[in-house]
C-alpha positions as CSV (number, residue, x, y, z in Angstrom):
1,M,86.2,-21.1,-11.6
2,N,82.6,-20.5,-11.1
3,A,80.6,-20.9,-14.6
4,L,79.7,-17.8,-16.3
5,T,76.2,-16.9,-16.9
6,D,74.6,-16.8,-20.5
7,A,75.0,-13.0,-20.3
8,E,78.7,-13.2,-19.4
9,L,79.4,-15.8,-22.2
10,R,77.6,-13.4,-25.0
11,S,79.4,-10.9,-23.6
12,L,82.5,-12.3,-23.8
13,V,82.1,-13.5,-27.7
14,T,81.6,-9.8,-28.5
15,L,85.4,-9.2,-27.4
16,L,86.0,-11.0,-30.3
17,D,86.3,-7.6,-32.1
18,E,89.4,-6.9,-30.2
19,E,92.1,-5.4,-32.5
20,D,95.2,-6.0,-30.3
21,P,96.6,-9.1,-31.4
22,R,97.5,-9.9,-27.5
23,S,94.0,-8.9,-26.3
24,L,92.4,-11.1,-29.0
25,E,94.5,-14.2,-28.2
26,L,93.5,-14.1,-24.5
27,V,90.1,-13.8,-25.3
28,R,90.5,-17.0,-28.2
29,R,92.2,-19.0,-25.1
30,Q,89.3,-18.1,-22.7
31,I,86.7,-19.3,-25.2
32,L,88.6,-22.4,-25.7
33,R,89.1,-23.0,-22.2
34,I,85.1,-22.7,-21.8
35,G,84.6,-25.0,-24.4
36,E,81.4,-26.3,-25.8
37,P,78.9,-24.4,-23.4
38,I,79.7,-21.3,-25.6
39,L,79.0,-22.8,-28.8
40,P,75.6,-21.3,-29.3
41,F,77.0,-17.7,-28.4
42,L,79.5,-18.2,-31.0
43,E,76.6,-19.5,-33.4
44,E,74.5,-16.3,-32.7
45,L,77.8,-13.7,-33.4
46,R,78.3,-15.9,-36.5
47,E,74.8,-15.3,-37.8
48,H,74.4,-11.5,-36.7
49,G,78.0,-10.3,-36.2
50,D,79.8,-8.2,-39.0
51,A,81.9,-10.4,-41.4
52,G,85.0,-10.2,-39.6
53,L,83.4,-11.2,-36.2
54,A,81.6,-13.5,-38.0
55,A,85.0,-15.1,-39.5
56,R,86.1,-15.3,-36.0
57,A,83.5,-17.1,-34.3
58,E,83.1,-19.5,-37.3
59,E,86.8,-20.3,-36.6
60,L,86.3,-20.6,-33.3
61,S,83.4,-22.8,-33.2
62,Q,85.0,-25.5,-35.9
63,E,88.3,-25.7,-33.2
64,L,86.1,-26.4,-30.3
65,R,83.8,-29.0,-32.1
66,F,87.2,-30.7,-33.5
67,S,88.7,-30.7,-30.2
68,D,85.8,-32.4,-28.8
69,L,85.4,-35.0,-31.9
70,R,88.8,-35.7,-31.3
71,R,88.6,-36.4,-27.3
72,Q,85.5,-38.5,-28.1
73,F,87.9,-40.6,-30.8
74,V,90.7,-41.0,-28.0
75,A,87.9,-42.3,-25.6
76,L,86.9,-44.8,-28.4
77,A,90.5,-45.8,-29.1
78,K,90.6,-47.2,-25.4
79,A,88.4,-50.1,-26.1
80,P,90.0,-53.4,-27.2
81,E,87.6,-53.7,-29.9
82,P,86.1,-49.8,-30.9
83,D,82.3,-49.9,-31.2
84,L,81.8,-49.7,-35.0
85,E,78.5,-48.0,-35.2
86,R,79.6,-45.3,-32.5
87,G,83.0,-44.5,-34.6
88,A,81.0,-44.4,-37.8
89,L,78.7,-41.6,-36.3
90,L,81.2,-40.1,-35.0
91,L,83.0,-39.6,-38.1
92,A,79.9,-38.3,-39.5
93,R,80.0,-35.6,-36.9
94,F,83.0,-34.2,-38.6
95,G,81.3,-33.8,-41.8
96,H,78.3,-32.8,-40.4
97,P,78.3,-31.0,-36.8
98,G,74.8,-30.5,-36.0
99,L,74.0,-34.4,-36.4
100,A,72.0,-36.3,-34.3
101,P,73.5,-39.9,-34.1
102,A,70.0,-41.0,-32.1
103,A,68.2,-40.4,-35.1
104,Y,70.3,-42.6,-37.2
105,T,70.5,-45.3,-34.6
106,L,66.8,-45.7,-34.7
107,W,66.7,-45.8,-38.3
108,L,69.0,-49.0,-38.0
109,D,66.7,-50.4,-35.1
110,R,63.5,-50.0,-37.4
111,V,65.0,-51.4,-40.6
112,A,66.3,-54.4,-38.9
113,S,63.3,-54.8,-36.8
114,R,61.2,-55.1,-40.0
115,V,63.2,-57.5,-41.8
116,L,62.7,-59.5,-38.3
117,E,59.1,-58.9,-38.6
118,D,58.9,-60.4,-42.2
119,L,61.1,-63.5,-41.3
120,P,59.1,-66.8,-40.6
121,G,59.7,-68.2,-36.9
122,N,62.0,-70.8,-38.0
123,A,64.1,-68.8,-40.0
124,D,67.8,-69.5,-40.4
125,A,70.6,-67.3,-40.8
126,T,70.6,-67.8,-44.4
127,T,67.2,-67.1,-45.1
128,A,67.5,-64.1,-42.6
129,F,70.6,-63.0,-44.6
130,Q,68.3,-63.1,-48.1
131,R,65.5,-61.2,-46.7
132,L,68.1,-58.5,-45.6
133,N,69.7,-58.2,-49.0
134,C,66.3,-58.1,-50.7
135,H,65.0,-55.4,-48.6
136,L,68.3,-53.1,-48.2
137,F,69.2,-53.3,-52.1
138,Q,65.5,-53.6,-53.6
139,S,62.9,-52.3,-51.4
140,L,65.0,-49.4,-50.1
141,G,67.3,-49.1,-53.1
142,F,70.9,-48.7,-51.6
143,S,73.6,-48.7,-54.0
144,G,77.0,-47.5,-55.0
145,N,77.2,-43.8,-55.9
146,E,78.6,-44.2,-59.4
147,L,78.0,-40.5,-60.6
148,R,79.5,-38.8,-57.6
149,Y,82.1,-41.4,-56.3
150,Y,84.5,-38.8,-54.7
151,D,82.0,-36.7,-53.0
152,P,82.8,-36.7,-49.2
153,D,79.1,-37.7,-48.1
154,N,79.6,-40.7,-49.2
155,S,81.9,-41.6,-46.5
156,Y,79.1,-40.2,-43.9
157,L,77.0,-43.0,-42.7
158,N,74.0,-40.2,-42.0
159,R,74.6,-39.1,-45.7
160,V,74.7,-42.9,-47.1
161,I,71.5,-43.4,-45.2
162,D,69.7,-40.2,-46.4
163,T,70.9,-40.6,-50.2
164,R,70.8,-44.4,-50.4
165,R,73.9,-44.0,-51.7
166,G,77.9,-44.7,-50.8
167,I,81.0,-46.4,-51.4
168,P,82.5,-50.0,-51.0
169,V,83.3,-49.6,-47.4
170,S,80.6,-46.9,-46.2
171,L,77.6,-49.3,-47.5
172,S,79.4,-52.3,-45.9
173,V,79.6,-50.6,-42.7
174,L,75.8,-50.0,-43.2
175,Y,75.2,-53.7,-43.9
176,L,77.3,-54.9,-41.2
177,L,75.3,-52.4,-38.5
178,L,71.8,-53.9,-39.8
179,A,72.9,-57.6,-39.8
180,R,74.6,-57.5,-36.4
181,R,70.8,-56.4,-35.1
182,L,69.9,-59.6,-37.0
183,R,72.9,-61.6,-35.5
184,L,74.0,-62.8,-38.7
185,P,77.5,-64.3,-39.0
186,V,79.1,-61.4,-41.0
187,Y,82.3,-59.6,-41.0
188,G,84.2,-57.2,-42.8
189,V,86.8,-57.9,-45.6
190,A,89.2,-55.1,-46.7
191,T,89.9,-56.6,-49.9
192,P,92.5,-53.8,-51.6
193,G,90.2,-51.3,-53.5
194,H,86.9,-52.7,-52.8
195,F,85.7,-53.8,-49.5
196,L,83.1,-56.6,-49.0
197,V,81.2,-58.3,-46.2
198,G,81.8,-61.9,-45.3
199,F,79.0,-64.1,-44.4
200,R,79.6,-67.6,-42.8
201,P,76.6,-69.5,-42.1
202,G,78.7,-72.9,-42.1
203,P,82.0,-74.3,-42.9
204,H,81.7,-72.0,-46.6
205,V,82.1,-68.4,-46.9
206,C,80.3,-66.2,-49.5
207,Y,81.2,-62.4,-49.9
208,L,78.7,-59.5,-50.5
209,D,79.3,-56.6,-52.5
210,A,77.3,-53.7,-51.1
211,Y,78.5,-51.6,-53.4
212,H,77.0,-53.5,-56.3
213,K,73.5,-54.1,-54.5
214,G,74.5,-57.1,-52.6
215,K,75.9,-59.1,-55.4
216,L,77.2,-62.2,-54.1
217,L,80.5,-63.5,-54.7
218,D,82.7,-67.1,-54.0
219,L,86.1,-67.2,-53.4
220,S,87.3,-67.5,-57.0
221,E,85.1,-64.5,-58.2
222,V,87.1,-62.3,-55.3
223,R,90.5,-63.7,-57.1
224,R,89.5,-62.5,-60.2
225,M,88.4,-59.1,-58.9
226,L,91.7,-58.4,-57.3
227,L,93.7,-59.5,-60.2
228,R,91.6,-57.2,-62.6
229,S,92.5,-54.5,-60.1
230,G,96.2,-55.2,-60.1
231,Y,96.6,-57.3,-57.2
232,E,97.9,-61.0,-56.5
233,F,95.6,-62.8,-53.9
234,R,96.7,-63.1,-50.4
235,P,95.0,-65.1,-48.0
236,E,95.1,-62.0,-45.7
237,F,92.8,-60.0,-47.8
238,V,89.9,-62.4,-47.2
239,A,90.4,-62.3,-43.5
240,C,88.0,-60.7,-40.4
241,C,88.7,-57.0,-40.5
242,S,88.4,-55.5,-36.8
243,S,86.2,-52.6,-36.2
244,R,89.0,-50.3,-35.7
245,D,90.6,-51.3,-39.0
246,I,87.3,-50.6,-40.6
247,L,87.1,-47.3,-39.0
248,V,90.8,-46.4,-40.3
249,R,90.0,-47.4,-43.6
250,M,86.7,-45.4,-43.7
251,M,89.3,-42.3,-42.4
252,R,91.8,-42.8,-44.8
253,N,89.2,-42.9,-47.9
254,L,88.1,-39.5,-46.8
255,I,91.5,-38.1,-46.6
256,S,92.3,-39.1,-49.9
257,I,89.1,-37.8,-51.2
258,Y,89.5,-34.4,-49.5
259,E,93.1,-34.4,-51.0
260,K,92.1,-34.9,-54.1
261,G,89.4,-32.0,-53.8
262,G,91.9,-29.8,-52.8
263,C,90.7,-29.9,-49.1
264,R,93.9,-30.1,-47.5
265,G,93.1,-28.9,-44.2
266,R,90.1,-31.0,-43.6
267,A,92.1,-33.8,-44.7
268,D,94.9,-33.0,-42.2
269,M,92.1,-32.9,-39.7
270,V,91.1,-36.3,-40.5
271,A,94.5,-37.6,-40.2
272,R,94.4,-36.3,-36.9
273,L,91.3,-38.1,-36.0
274,V,93.1,-41.7,-37.4
275,E,96.3,-40.8,-35.2
276,A,93.7,-40.4,-32.3
277,L,92.0,-44.1,-33.0
278,L,95.4,-45.7,-33.6
279,T,97.2,-44.5,-30.5
280,G,94.6,-43.2,-28.0
281,R,96.2,-40.0,-27.7
């Protein structure tokens, strides 16, 4: 089928005022087949149509955006080790459909460049690690969102960057993305209840708590943290976590947050994204 002109697309969305259920379903199916090119015209209708038309346009817009997002998660899942940054920004688009990911990638690039500029020429990994911590948690003021811990925005990377607040896993993801630009030997540590970042410049590891402004912990302190939270220590709790597992942890946290907030529909949609990332389908 030849692509429709703008005038034809605009006329098609106005047919959402059909009262006959069968005719309306045919219009919906045609709009869904066209996909993203029709979104601007649905947006026009949402803004300028009557309440009933606006509601139908909004519902279809959400369905189209979610279908596209799910396809991108399926594509992401094909990689043996999905790209953490791409996945985190895709997830952010679920909460903020108009997101421009390039702006946040540029922000990450600039922050990493600023840390690099401040490093002496012979700086080792530990010095770069310390400088990043100082810049991110002191100069920029990133920390945990203790006042609004269950705000869904704490799980969206763009809002974590905008507000400089987040939860342990989202702040850890931010840290990992910056640290990898600096080629630091870091990795995600999926301790139950409180995600950490591992830093291994040599034979010994220290653990960074991004939620508590970059607080550093040794293994004994991680053990005590787990015991206080009701978990017996197991070595796998401090093992290197894959990017797929990190993204799934982010999404499962978000599912829990939406369920606590009574947003069952949104929780179910995020669960479908988890399935796409785990199965590639």
